[in-house]
N, C-alpha and C positions, 0 to 999 in steps of 0.2 A: 576778923570774922571766922568763926569756926565752920568747918565744912565736913561733910560725910560723903564718902565715895560709894555710890550705888549705881546699879544699872538703871536705865530710864524706866524700865518696868517696875523695878523695886521701889524707885522713888514715887512712881504713880500710886501704887497701892498703899504705900506708907502715908502719903499725903491724904488719900481718900479716907483711910481709917481714922484720921485725926480731925475730920470735919464734923462738927456737932450741930444739932438743932437746938432750939431754945429750951428743950427739956433736958439738955445735957447728954443726950444719947447720940451715937454716930448717925449722921444723916444718911450715909450710904450703908444700908443694912446688910449688904452682902453682894456677891458677884455670881451671876449665873454664867456658866462657861461650858462650851463644847470646844475642846481643843483640836487643833489641826496644825499643819505645818506653819501657819502664819502667826500662831500665838502660843504654841505649847512650850517652846524652848524659853522664850522671854517672859511672857506674862504668866505662863504656867508655873515656872520656877519661882517667880516673885509671889504668886498667890500661895504657894506651898509654904513659903517662909513666914507668911503672916496669917496663916489659916485660923489661928486661935482668936485673932482680933477682927479679921474680915473674912467671914465664912464664904466658902465657895460651894455652889450648888450645881449639880450636873443635870442638865435638861436632856430631852430626847430629840428636840428639834429647835433650831435657833429662833424661829418665829414664835413658837409656843412658849419657850422659856422667857422670851421678852414680854409676851402677854402676861405671864405670871408676875414679872417685875412691875409692869404697868398697873395691873390690878392691885398689887400691894400698895403702890403709891396712892392710887385713887381711894382705896378703902380707908387710908389714914389721912385723907384730906390734904395730900401733898406734903405732909409734915416729915415724911421719910421717903426714901427712894432706893432703888437698886441699880446696879450696873450689870451689863451683859457683854460678854466677849466671845468672839468667834474667830475662825481662821479667815483667810482672804478668799475671794471668789464666791462659790456657792453658799458657804456658811454666812458670809457677810450679807449677800443679797437676800438670803432668807429672812433677814431682820428688817428689810426696808418696809415691808407691809406693816410690821409692828411699829416702826418709827412713824409711819403715816397715821396710824391709829392714835399714837400718843400726841402727835402734832394737832390733829383735829380736836382731840379732847382736852388739850392744854395740860398734859400730864408729864411729870418729870421721869426720865429714864436716861441713863448714861450708856451709850453704845461705844464699845471699844473694839472695832473689828481690826484684825491684822491687815497690813497693807503690803505693797510691793517693797522691794529693797530701795532705800533712799540712794544708795551708792550705785545702783543700776548694774552692779557687777554681773549677776546671773540673768540679766534682762533678755528674754522674758522669763520670769519665774513661773513655776507651776501655778495654774489657775489665773494668771494675769490676763486682764483684758487689755488689748493693745489698740489705742486710738491712732490711726494712721496720720492724723494731722495735729495731735497734741500729746507730747511726750510726758506731760504731767498728769494725765488722766488715768484713773484706775476704777475698778468696779465700785469703790466706795464713794465716788462722786455722785452715785445715785442717791446717796443720803442727803445731798445738799438741799433739795427742795422740801424735804420732810424733816429737817432739823432746825431747831431754833438757833443753834450755834454749831458750826462745823469747823473743824481744824484738822490739819494733817501734821502729825508729829514726825519731822524729818531730821531733827537734831535733839539730843537729850535735854539741852537747856531750854528748849521751847516749852517744856512742861511748866517752867516758872511763870509763864504768862497764860498758857492754855488752861491749866487746871483751875486757877482762880476765876477765869472767865466762864469755864464750864459750871462751877459751883454758883456763880452769880446768876447764871441763866436758870439753873435748876430751881433755885430758891426765890426767884423774882416772881411776884404774883402776876405781873402783866406779861412777862416774856416766858413764863414757865412752859416747858415742853422738852422734847428730846434733844439731847446733845450728842454729837458724834465726834469722837477723837479717833480718826483713822491713824493707826499706829504702825509705821513702817517696821517690818519685822527685824531688820538688822539693827535699827535704832533701839528697839526694845532691849537688846543685849549689850548695847554700848554703855560704858561707865562715864560718870561725870562727878565732879566735886560740888555737891549741892550744899547751899547754906543750911546749917542746922535749924535755923529759925523758920525755914520753909515748912518744917514738919511739926511746928508747935500746934497745939490744939487751938482750933478756931471755932467760934460759935456764929452760926448764920441766923440772923433774925429774919422773920417774914414780915416785911414792912406793910403798914396799913396806910396807903396814901389818903390824904385829906382832900376834900373837894376844892376845886378852884372857886374863889369868891363869886365871880360873875356867873359861872355855870350853876353854882348853888342857888343864887338868887333867881335865875330863870327856872330852875327846877321847882323851887318853892312856889313861885308865881303860877306855874302850870298846875300844880297840885291844888292850890287854893281856888283856881278857876274851874276845876273839874267838878262834875256832878256825879259821874258814874265811873270812877277809876277801877282798874283791876291790876293786880300784881301778877306778873309772869315770873315764877320762881325757877331759876336755872341752877346749874351745877355750882356756880360761883357762891351761892348761899352756903353750900356745904364747905367749899374750899376756904371761905372766910370764917367758918365757924359761927355763922350768923343765924342759925336756926332759932335760938331763943330770942334773938333780937327781932327777927321777922315776926315771930308769934306776938311779942309785946307790941310791935308796931301796928299790926293789923287789928289786934284787939282794941287798942287805944283809939284807932281812927276808923274802924269798921270798914275795912277794904277787903273785898274777896280776893282769894289767892287761887291761881291755877298753876299746875306744875308741868314742867317739861319732863322728858325722860331722865335727864341728868339731875333735875331738881326734885324729882319725886322723893318723898319722905322728908322734905324740908319742914313740913307741917303734918302732924298726925292726921290720918285719913278721916277720922271722926271729929276733927275740930270743926266747929260750926262755920268757920270762914274758909275752909279748904273745899273749893268747889270741884276739885279733882283734876284729872289729866286734861291737857289742852291740845287742840289741833287735830291732825289727821287721825291719830289714834286716841283721840280725846273723848271725854264724857259730854253728853248733852248739856249738863249743868255748867261745865266750864266753858263750853263753846258759846252758849247762849249769853253768858255775862260778858264774854270777850267780844261778841258781835256788837253788843250795845255800848261797850265802854267808850267814853270820850277821851280817856287818858289811859294808855297801856304802859304800865311801869315795868320794864324789864329789869330784873335784879339778877345779875350774873348769868345772863343767857346770851347765846349767839344768834338768837332768832332764826334758827334753822327752819327749812321749809316744812318739816313735819310739825313744828310748833305753830307756824303762822298759817297753815293751810295754803302753802305757796303764796302767801300774802293776800289771800282772799277772805280770811277770817274776820279781820277787824273792820267791820262794815260801816260803823258810824261815820257819816260824812264829815263830822267835825273832829274826828279823833286825832289825837296827837300821841307820839311815842316819846316816853322818857326812858333813857337807857342808862341805868346805874351799873357801871362796869369798870373794873380795874384796868381793862385793856382798851385804850382809845379806839382801836380798830373796830371793836364791837360796839362801842358807844355811839358811833357815828353812822350806823347802818340805817338806811331808809329814812334819811333826813330826820333822825331822832334828835330830841333835845338831849345833849350829852351831859352826863354827870360822871366824870372819871374819878373814881374813888373806890376804896375798899367797901364791900357790901355792908359790913357791920357798922363801920364808921358812918357811911352814907345814910343808912336807915336811922341811926341814932340822931344824927344832926337834922335830918328831915323831920323826925318826930318832934324834936325840940322846937323847930321853927313853926310847926303846925299847931303846937300847943294842945288845946283841948278840942280842936276841930274834929268833927265826926262827919262821915258821909252817910247817905241814906243806906239803911240796912238792905242787903241783897235778899232776894226771895229764897228763903230756906227750903221752900217746897221743891225747888229745882234739884237740890242735892238729894232729898229724900226720894224723889221720883227716879233719879238716875240709879241710886243704889238698889232700889227695888228691882230695876231691870237687871242690874249686874248680879244680884243675888239669884235671880231666876235662872240665868244661863250658867252659873257656877254650881248650882245645886246638883246633888247626886241624881243620876238619871232614874226615871221611873221604870223604864225598860232596861233591865240589866243585861239583856242579850244584844242591845244595839251597840255599835262601835262607838266608843266614847269620843267626845269632842275635846279640843284643846281647852276650852273654857271649863269643862267639867274636871279635867285634870288639874287646872289651876285651883278650882274650888277644893279639891281633895288635898292639894299641897297646902293651901291656906288653912284648912281645918287642922292639919297636922303640925302647923308651924307654931312658934312661940314668939314672944316679943323680941327675943334676941336672935331670931332667925334672919339671915341675909339671903334673899332670893336674888339670883343673878342670871343674866342671859345676854345675848348679843345680836342674833340675826334670825331670820326666818319668820314663822308665824308668831312665836311666843312674845317677842318684844311688844307688838301691838296689843295683843290680848292682855299681857301683864300690865302694861301701862294703863289700860282701861280698867282692869278688874282687880289688881292686887291691892290689898289694904295694908299700907305701911304704917306701923305704929311709932317706930323710933327712927331718928335720923340715921342715915347710912344703912338702913335695913333693906334697901332696894338698890341693886348694883347693875346698871344696864349700860353696856357699851353701844350706844346708838348714834354716836357722832360719825363713826366710820362703818358701823354695822358689819363688823368683820366676822364672817363665819370662821369658826375654829378658836375663837377667843374663850369660849365658855369653860371648858374643863381646866385649861391652864389658868384662866382668870379665877376660877373657884379655888384653885390651889393658892394663888397669890393672896386672895382674901383671907383664907384660913391662916396663912403665914402671918398676915398683918394682925389679925385678931383671933388668936387660937381658941378663945372661949366662946366665939360666936358659932351658931349652928348654920352651916353654909349649905344651901340647896341650889344646885346647878340645874337649870332647865335647858335642855338642848334637843333639837330635832335630829332625826337620823341623818339628814344631809350635812349638818355641821359636824356631827360626830364622826362621819366618814372622812371629812376633810382633815380633822386634827383631833386625835384622841390620846396620843402617846403620853401626855403628862399625867394621865390616869395612873400609869405605872409609877411615875415619880411621886404622886401623892400617896400611893400605897407604900412605897419604899421609905418615904419620910415620916410615915405615921401621921400625915396631915389629913384627918378625917373629913371628907366631904360626902354629900349625898347627891347623886346624879340621877335625874329623871329624864329618860330618853323617850320622846314621843315619836313613834315610828309611823309616819304616814306614807312611807314608801316613795320618797322623792322630795322634790322642792314644792311643797304644797302652797306656800305663800306666793311664790312667783307664778305658779300655775294659775292661781286665782286672779292675779294681776293680769296675766296673759288673757284669760277669759274676759276679764272686766274691760279690756281695751279692744274687744272684738276678735281677738286671736283664737285660733284653734288650739286645743290642748296639744302641746308639742314640746318634747325634750325636757320636761320638768319631772312629772311623775314617771317612775320606771315603766309603767304600762304604756307610756307614749314615747318611748325612746327606741333606738335600734338595738337595744340589748334586751335579753329576756327578763321579765319581771323577777326581781330578786327577793329572796326570803333569807335575809341575813340574821344570824343568831347573835344579836348584840349582847345578850346575857352571857353566852359562852365566850364571846370575845373579851368582855370585861373581866370575866372570871380568869381568863388566861393571863391577865395582867395583875392578878392577885386580889381583885375586888370581890366583896360579897355581891352576888348578883341574883336578881329575880326577874322572871317574865311573868307579868300579871295580866289577867284577861278582863278585869272589870275595875270600876272605880272603887268598889268595896275592897277588892284585893289590894288595890293601890294604897288605900288608907291603912290597911293592916301592915303592908310592907313599909310604909313611911314610919309608922310607930316603932316597928322593929329596928329600922335604920337609926332612929334617934337614940334608941337604947344601946345600939352597938358601939363598939370602939373602933371599928374598921370602916374604911371607905365602902359605900354601898352604891350599886347601880341598879336602878329599877327601870324596866322596859315595859312600855305599854303601847299597843297599836291604837292609832287614832284615825278618825275620819278626816281626810284632807280638805274637805269642802266647806263645812260650816264655819261661820265667824260670829262674833257677838251680834252683829246686825244693828243694834242701837248705837247711838253715838257716832263718832268719827267725823271726818270732814273731807272736803275735796282736796285732792293732791294732783299737782300738775305732772302728768305723765303723757308725753306727746303721742298722739295717735296718728298713724300714717294718713296723709291726705288722699292717697290713691291706693286702692286695694281691690282685688277680685272678690273679696269676701263681703257680703252684705252686712255682716255683723260689724266689721271694721268701719265701713262707711257710716253706719248708724252711730257707732261710738265716736266717730270724727265729728258728726253733727253736734252731739252732746258736748264734746270737748270744746268746740268753737263757741258754743253758747256759754260755757263756763268761763272761757277766757274773756268774753265780753263783760260778763258780770264782775270779774275781778277788776278790769280796767275802768 
């Protein structure tokens, strides 16, 4: 057996560079890195040696560069991924939030944080967390609950088993999620005689599991017995590449579709059977058909509480749930009829079994009625002197967008309004991280989307609160020439949570700057963005916003547009109940009143 002597770090990066996807391109598209004493000598040297084959990208913050990597994988339907490396200690722990985001959203990313010395010679090394009762513990153990696969590399030869396991997890449709390889810093620099065959190019297929015969028969029987089924399209439709299959299925059998945050854009917004967004941030059209449905067919959805109205939405007393999902965990939720299979394969087989069976056509008037309301709140304001609403901002961005535009967001007011109001024409034109709803994902995520699909027009919608939390990858986007357009809606605080606070009877407190113990802030976000190299504008009206968006589309550089918005208005129409526990005891009459309404809603659900 021929061998080659490499350091463990050199072996790792060489192996990763030779793992291909089904299209014959490297599955790991690059490594995001912030170097420190836990990875600069070993991994840093190894990455330099292979920089032409495995590009290295320098981020500004460990969490945000991981967000960019995750968004890259999501936009490409998990067909490619990226790796992220940091030093030990604070650098590693900064990535734990991003790992949780990837875990919730079932997205692949490879975390390679530096770790303590395996030989324990300098114990405790700088930044080491010491567990008084466990000598094997390090800060990286925080990754365990938010990783689909975790390993600690304490000997060079452990890579021979750890790396294939990592790739298996990253490319498995059911287990897909974050992988953490905590890499002891002394081991990174140790040499070993690796088999040459270990570095041969390998293609990883994305398997498409077929349904079990018994489960499939039960699913077909449930469909044939149904009178008013509805399909809840989730993110798994995109990951399976099943958007065309879904379209063919619903057209053949006349089943209405409603979309989750992750599933939005699975079907064109103007398709006659797309009844819009579902659940807490849903449309009346979608929620009405969901309430009446006697069979709720989840396709690639986790049935998150925002989708189900905290399980108050599906009111038909005879309703059953059929869960088509590649992950058995998701297919068994809430006593569903499980159909564990790839979404595309599952829909094709169900369609064949149904033959020419068609269901009663849903009421098309529901859809028209909803979009008339949506169009009203997104229209340009009659009073140009009034402070714009978030809905009017969305309308302006919609009018300035094209079919190839990707609109993205993650937290605050915009996710709910975009879910309700945005009109997605093409698959993957709506990129929302709402599984973890992580503030700070937006700008880094926009960069990741642009890296994944350079020809797409990427518009990042972000509130001032999220922008303040994490904005530094704006400089990275500028430096890389990865053009994105960022629209900052400045409502001077956390407007979404302020409304939730008020809605549960609470006083306005510690959300908008006006209700905090700091002086109301007047932050010049345009100047801040300009200081990082972006073209920037502060606009004062919807008309000015539309003009700035047109200019941004024509520009070659990253553009940031700032507009002040009113923190209080929401769409009003649509939506659904969401279980937010209200205190049983309070000195505030408003809280007590909200508690009465809350208890009534709980009884209705049960």
